Structures are given as structure tokens and as C-alpha cells.
Backbone as CSV, one residue per row, in Angstrom:
resi,resn,N_x,N_y,N_z,CA_x,CA_y,CA_z,C_x,C_y,C_z
1,UNK,7.281,19.236,-1.196,8.222,18.412,-1.848,8.420,17.275,-1.577
2,UNK,8.052,15.944,-1.750,8.489,14.317,-2.283,9.453,14.570,-1.041
3,UNK,9.257,13.524,0.093,10.452,13.088,0.885,10.876,11.650,-0.059
4,UNK,11.806,11.584,-0.308,12.414,10.300,-1.357,12.793,9.541,-0.499
5,UNK,13.197,9.697,0.430,13.536,8.854,1.467,12.222,7.802,2.345
6,UNK,11.638,8.356,2.581,10.244,8.027,2.977,9.413,7.010,1.859
7,UNK,9.430,7.574,0.502,8.776,6.883,-0.214,9.745,5.899,-0.612
8,UNK,10.709,6.059,-0.681,12.007,4.734,-0.794,11.747,3.336,0.119
9,UNK,11.192,3.591,1.621,11.114,2.979,2.605,9.805,2.281,2.374
10,UNK,9.094,3.031,2.187,7.363,3.042,1.983,7.173,1.487,0.881
11,UNK,7.890,1.908,-0.358,7.607,1.090,-0.966,8.194,-0.359,-0.934
12,UNK,9.472,-0.233,0.035,10.028,-1.481,0.010,9.633,-2.374,0.726
13,UNK,9.018,-1.841,1.816,8.166,-2.246,2.777,6.974,-2.854,2.451
14,UNK,5.980,-2.177,1.330,4.851,-2.891,0.499,5.625,-4.282,-0.207
15,UNK,6.739,-4.076,-0.944,7.127,-4.686,-1.698,7.492,-6.373,-0.490
16,UNK,8.149,-5.827,0.075,8.343,-7.104,1.234,7.385,-7.613,1.771
17,UNK,6.335,-7.105,1.569,5.039,-7.490,2.533,4.587,-8.643,0.853
18,UNK,4.627,-8.000,-0.007,3.721,-8.602,-1.622,4.538,-9.841,-1.850
19,UNK,5.963,-10.089,-1.359,7.109,-11.159,-1.823,6.982,-12.151,-0.844
20,UNK,6.563,-11.959,0.151,6.549,-12.844,1.328,5.517,-13.856,0.729
21,UNK,3.929,-12.632,1.048,2.809,-13.227,0.360,2.391,-14.052,-0.435
22,UNK,3.193,-13.323,-1.348,2.511,-14.023,-2.820,3.750,-15.634,-2.789
23,UNK,5.012,-15.437,-2.248,5.489,-16.812,-2.118,4.802,-18.067,-1.380
24,UNK,4.258,-17.486,-0.462,3.356,-17.999,0.873,2.212,-18.985,-0.729
25,UNK,1.804,-17.889,-0.869,0.561,-18.638,-1.454,0.492,-19.612,-3.247
26,UNK,1.577,-19.050,-3.652,1.633,-20.081,-4.407,2.813,-21.196,-4.332
27,UNK,3.311,-21.120,-2.989,4.214,-22.648,-2.683,3.013,-23.656,-2.275
28,UNK,1.899,-22.945,-1.471,0.668,-23.875,-1.165,-0.083,-24.016,-2.240
29,UNK,-0.379,-23.546,-2.994,-0.839,-23.918,-4.279,-0.625,-24.730,-5.440
30,UNK,0.896,-24.735,-5.542,1.585,-25.381,-6.396,1.633,-26.864,-5.579
31,UNK,1.673,-27.203,-4.149,1.805,-28.286,-3.543,0.465,-28.928,-3.838
32,UNK,-0.583,-28.158,-3.544,-2.100,-28.734,-3.236,-2.237,-28.836,-5.211
33,UNK,-1.966,-28.912,-5.550,-2.142,-28.737,-7.066,-1.414,-30.401,-7.743
34,UNK,-0.145,-30.310,-6.779,0.748,-31.477,-6.938,0.074,-32.661,-7.139
35,UNK,-0.483,-32.651,-5.335,-1.010,-33.207,-4.436,-2.326,-34.092,-5.172
36,UNK,-3.392,-33.117,-5.691,-4.292,-33.716,-6.152,-4.194,-34.038,-8.057
37,UNK,-3.001,-33.853,-8.774,-2.189,-34.351,-9.454,-3.069,-33.847,-10.589
38,UNK,-3.143,-32.415,-10.273,-3.578,-31.726,-11.109,-2.113,-30.625,-12.157
39,UNK,-1.140,-31.085,-11.704,-0.243,-30.676,-12.344,1.063,-31.950,-12.097
40,UNK,1.893,-31.931,-12.822,2.877,-32.324,-12.729,4.365,-31.726,-12.235
41,UNK,5.380,-32.590,-11.172,6.557,-31.861,-10.826,7.422,-31.485,-11.935
42,UNK,6.995,-31.727,-13.209,7.983,-31.091,-14.287,7.420,-30.124,-15.239
43,UNK,6.851,-29.864,-14.744,5.957,-28.559,-15.121,6.346,-27.237,-15.002
44,UNK,5.866,-26.272,-16.172,6.766,-24.965,-15.694,5.644,-24.056,-15.722
45,UNK,5.345,-23.647,-14.600,3.988,-22.569,-14.582,4.620,-21.203,-15.309
46,UNK,3.431,-20.886,-16.146,3.024,-19.419,-16.469,2.817,-18.569,-15.126
47,UNK,3.089,-17.538,-15.038,2.778,-16.744,-13.863,2.328,-15.183,-14.053
48,UNK,1.761,-14.304,-13.513,1.615,-12.559,-13.761,1.036,-11.948,-12.455
49,UNK,2.016,-10.908,-12.482,1.493,-10.181,-11.102,1.111,-8.733,-12.240
50,UNK,0.101,-8.357,-11.493,-0.713,-7.084,-11.937,-0.690,-6.329,-10.802
51,UNK,0.325,-4.804,-11.083,0.369,-4.056,-9.971,-0.730,-3.119,-10.308
52,UNK,-1.484,-2.431,-9.674,-2.283,-0.859,-9.612,-2.508,-0.385,-8.472
53,UNK,-2.156,0.620,-9.133,-2.383,2.384,-8.099,-3.364,3.207,-8.573
54,UNK,-4.659,3.067,-8.347,-5.094,3.862,-9.566,-5.124,5.196,-8.949
55,UNK,-5.256,5.854,-7.829,-4.753,7.127,-7.777,-3.431,7.696,-8.627
56,UNK,-2.859,7.277,-8.753,-1.584,7.684,-9.785,-1.472,7.319,-11.028
57,UNK,-2.676,6.381,-11.620,-2.951,5.843,-13.032,-1.747,4.700,-13.518
58,UNK,-1.278,4.107,-12.596,-0.699,2.620,-12.349,-0.883,1.616,-12.439
59,UNK,-0.443,1.105,-13.591,-1.218,-0.859,-13.670,0.031,-0.833,-14.860
60,UNK,0.859,-2.468,-14.115,2.139,-2.456,-14.016,2.009,-4.084,-14.395
61,UNK,2.110,-4.947,-15.466,1.858,-6.405,-15.877,3.480,-6.729,-15.618
62,UNK,3.966,-7.670,-14.598,5.275,-8.419,-14.371,4.850,-10.390,-14.769
63,UNK,5.232,-10.655,-16.025,4.870,-12.108,-16.242,6.280,-12.724,-16.274
64,UNK,6.182,-14.020,-16.222,7.246,-15.033,-16.378,6.726,-16.324,-15.948
65,UNK,7.800,-17.091,-15.364,7.841,-18.712,-15.597,7.952,-19.062,-14.364
66,UNK,7.790,-20.192,-13.717,8.643,-20.847,-12.185,8.378,-22.511,-12.870
67,UNK,9.672,-22.763,-12.639,9.986,-24.212,-12.696,9.747,-25.015,-11.683
68,UNK,9.043,-25.837,-11.655,9.006,-26.619,-10.431,10.249,-27.777,-9.919
69,UNK,11.215,-28.270,-10.779,11.999,-29.151,-11.167,13.322,-28.848,-11.781
């Protein structure tokens, strides 16, 4: 039988790591792109995240937008 509490805790730990890491990478990339004049501060950026767990045949895509100002 699956221990739902352990599963929930492990998923939350994984998602916390993903969230923190992704936020840092997005911030760094956006700053660099603004500094290099690749984008302007008034842009809205399209963003996509793909979550894959091949063992359970999961592929889930989350799409959204990030406003810079």
C-alpha cells in the first residue's frame, strides 16, 4: 500500500526545489537579456514548463506569461 503522507512530503520537497531553482534561473536570464538589450522592460514573456516522469508515463506542460513591469 502507498504511504500517502510520504508521497505528499516528497512531492512538496521536489516542487520546492524546482520553484526556487527556476525562479533564480528566470531572474538571472531576464536580467542578462535586459542588460544585453535583447528584451525591453515592458515586455511580457511567454514561459513553458514541462514536467516529465517517464517511469509513470507522465508528461505535463504548464504555460503562462511573465510580465516584467
